[in-house]
C-alpha positions in Angstrom: 133.9 -35.1 104.4 133.9 -34.5 100.7 132.7 -31.1 99.4 131.1 -30.6 96.0 130.6 -27.3 94.4 127.2 -26.4 92.9 126.5 -23.2 90.9 123.1 -21.6 91.5 121.5 -18.7 89.7 120.8 -15.6 91.8 119.9 -12.5 89.8 119.4 -12.2 86.1 121.3 -15.4 85.4 124.4 -14.4 87.4 125.9 -17.2 89.5 127.0 -17.7 93.1 128.7 -20.6 94.7 127.1 -23.0 97.2 129.2 -25.6 99.0 127.4 -28.8 100.0 128.4 -32.0 101.6 127.9 -35.4 100.2 128.9 -37.4 97.2 127.8 -39.8 94.6 128.8 -43.1 96.2 132.5 -42.5 95.6 132.2 -42.0 91.9 134.5 -39.6 90.2 133.5 -36.4 88.5 134.3 -38.1 85.2 131.3 -40.3 85.7 129.1 -37.7 87.4 129.6 -34.1 86.5 129.4 -31.4 89.2 125.8 -30.1 89.3 125.5 -26.4 88.3 121.8 -25.8 88.4 122.1 -23.7 85.3 119.4 -21.1 84.9 119.0 -18.9 81.9 118.8 -15.1 82.4 115.5 -13.5 81.8 114.6 -9.8 81.1 114.3 -7.8 84.3 110.5 -7.5 83.9 110.2 -11.3 83.9 112.1 -11.8 87.2 109.7 -13.0 89.9 106.9 -13.6 87.4 105.1 -17.0 87.3 107.1 -19.3 85.1 104.3 -21.2 83.4 104.0 -19.6 80.0 105.5 -21.5 77.1 106.9 -20.1 73.9 107.5 -22.6 71.2 106.6 -21.0 67.9 103.3 -20.5 66.1 101.1 -23.5 65.3 98.6 -23.9 62.5 96.8 -26.6 60.5 94.6 -29.5 61.3 96.7 -32.1 63.1 94.0 -34.8 63.7 96.7 -37.4 63.7 98.0 -36.0 67.0 94.6 -36.7 68.6 92.9 -33.9 70.5 93.4 -30.2 70.2 95.1 -30.3 73.6 97.6 -32.9 72.3 98.3 -30.9 69.2 99.0 -27.8 71.3 101.8 -29.7 73.1 103.7 -29.7 69.8 106.2 -26.8 70.4 109.8 -25.7 70.0 111.9 -25.5 73.2 112.1 -21.7 73.1 111.2 -19.5 76.1 108.2 -17.2 75.6 110.3 -14.1 76.4 112.7 -14.9 73.4 111.3 -14.0 70.0 114.3 -15.2 68.0 116.8 -17.1 70.0 120.5 -16.5 69.2 123.1 -19.1 68.1 126.8 -18.9 67.2 126.6 -22.2 65.3 126.6 -22.5 61.6 124.7 -25.7 62.0 122.3 -25.0 64.9 120.2 -27.6 66.6 116.5 -27.1 67.3 114.6 -29.0 69.9 110.8 -29.8 69.8 108.3 -31.6 72.0 106.0 -33.9 70.2 103.0 -35.7 71.6 102.1 -39.3 71.1 101.5 -39.9 67.4 101.3 -42.7 64.8 104.9 -42.5 63.8 104.3 -39.6 61.5 106.7 -38.0 59.0 108.2 -34.7 59.9 109.6 -32.1 57.6 111.9 -29.2 58.6 112.5 -26.2 56.3 114.9 -23.3 56.8 114.7 -20.1 54.9 116.7 -16.9 54.8 115.3 -13.4 55.1 114.8 -13.4 51.3 112.5 -16.4 51.5 115.1 -18.7 49.9 115.1 -22.3 51.1 118.6 -23.1 52.3 117.8 -26.4 54.1 115.0 -29.0 53.9 114.7 -32.5 55.4 112.1 -35.2 56.0 112.4 -37.7 58.8 110.4 -40.3 60.7 109.2 -39.5 64.2 109.0 -42.0 67.0 105.4 -42.8 68.1 106.0 -42.0 71.7 105.8 -38.5 73.2 109.0 -36.8 74.0 111.6 -34.3 72.9 113.6 -34.6 69.7 116.4 -32.6 68.2 117.3 -31.9 64.6 120.5 -30.2 63.4 120.2 -27.9 60.5 122.8 -27.9 57.7 122.3 -24.9 55.5 123.7 -24.9 52.0 125.4 -21.6 52.5 127.1 -19.8 55.5 124.7 -18.1 57.9 125.2 -14.3 57.9 126.1 -12.4 61.1 123.0 -10.9 62.7 120.9 -12.6 60.1 117.4 -13.8 61.1 116.4 -17.2 59.7 112.9 -18.6 59.6 112.2 -22.3 60.2 109.1 -24.4 59.9 108.3 -27.8 61.2 105.6 -29.8 59.4 103.9 -32.9 60.8 102.5 -34.8 57.8 99.3 -36.6 59.0 98.2 -37.9 55.7 100.1 -37.4 52.4 96.8 -37.5 50.5 95.3 -34.8 52.8 97.7 -31.8 53.1 95.0 -29.9 54.9 95.5 -32.2 57.9 99.1 -31.3 58.3 100.1 -29.3 61.3 102.8 -26.6 61.1 105.0 -25.0 63.7 107.0 -21.9 62.8 109.7 -19.8 64.3 113.0 -18.1 63.8 116.5 -17.7 65.2 119.3 -15.2 64.8 122.9 -16.1 63.9 125.6 -14.0 65.8 129.3 -14.1 66.0 130.8 -15.8 69.0 132.0 -13.2 71.6 135.8 -13.4 72.0 135.2 -14.0 75.7 133.5 -17.3 75.1 135.4 -20.6 74.3 134.5 -22.2 71.0 132.2 -25.3 71.3 134.3 -28.3 70.6 133.1 -30.2 67.6 133.8 -33.6 69.2 131.8 -33.2 72.4 130.0 -36.4 73.4 127.8 -37.4 76.4 131.0 -38.6 78.1 132.2 -34.9 78.1 129.3 -33.9 80.4 131.4 -31.7 82.7 132.9 -29.8 79.8 129.5 -29.3 78.2 128.0 -27.9 81.4 130.9 -25.6 82.1 130.7 -24.1 78.6 126.9 -24.0 78.8 127.1 -21.8 81.8 129.2 -19.2 79.9 127.0 -19.3 76.9 123.9 -18.8 79.0 125.4 -15.7 80.6 125.6 -14.2 77.1 122.0 -15.0 76.3 122.7 -17.7 73.7 119.8 -20.0 74.2 120.1 -22.5 71.4 123.8 -23.1 72.2 123.2 -23.4 75.9 120.3 -25.9 75.4 122.3 -28.0 73.0 125.3 -28.2 75.4 123.1 -29.2 78.4 121.5 -31.9 76.3 124.9 -33.5 75.9 125.1 -33.9 79.7 121.5 -35.4 79.8 122.5 -39.1 80.2 124.6 -38.4 83.4 122.8 -35.3 84.7 119.2 -35.2 83.5 118.3 -32.9 86.4 120.4 -30.1 84.8 118.2 -30.3 81.7 115.0 -30.1 83.7 116.3 -27.2 85.8 117.2 -25.2 82.7 113.7 -25.8 81.2 112.1 -24.7 84.5 114.1 -21.6 84.7 112.6 -20.3 81.5 109.0 -21.4 82.1 109.0 -24.6 80.1 107.8 -26.5 83.2 105.4 -28.8 81.4 108.3 -30.3 79.3 110.3 -31.4 82.4 110.6 -35.1 82.6 109.9 -35.8 79.0 112.4 -38.2 77.5 114.8 -37.1 74.8 113.7 -39.4 71.9 116.0 -40.5 69.1 115.2 -38.8 65.8 116.3 -37.9 62.4 119.0 -40.5 62.1 120.1 -41.4 58.6 118.7 -38.1 57.3 118.7 -37.4 53.6 118.5 -33.6 53.6 117.8 -31.7 50.4 118.6 -28.0 49.8 117.9 -25.6 47.1 120.9 -25.2 44.7 
């Protein structure tokens, strides 16, 4: 009988080992990564509380192009409600958003530093189907250690009617990578799912949400359940099962000089 190791969260994001029988039809771990059921640690006061409250930034604007007010409210960043400014060790962090069905609207992402200076700006076309998309930010200057950066996502409903645009705003904090953590390989691909999940576990234990989420997304094609379990662990239950949509390919970002 084959034994497969599965890591499961127990208290405050710590991990214990469960040994379970079975397999994946004789496939090797190179094709199917070992399941780790990665769960992100929460503040002590959140442990045991109902996990149904979403975070996701602050919305404003009209947004009639997204249909009903309920549909517009489903536009959100994949950020837990208990994290005000998620941390990242990446100089080019990736943000994830859920977008409802739309008419293939134009999106715009803007990043500003604490002084209000625009250090990244990009427009891109959204797919018309509901799902989750990712956009990687490429600031025109190095992010500063412990610096807080403000982002805004704008959905342009009608270029002639700016009042109909809908905005989503939030922030993140850049921190130095702890020496105990391995660097994130720049060449990680979906084929490196096991490596991505192993590193994601370590980053989650350090409370690095943006990095953990991005690493787990790389394993999505071969282990989509890991993605859903991570979202469920932080209360983003309503986003489980949504497809990761292609977005922002062929970007032409502009930045302030």
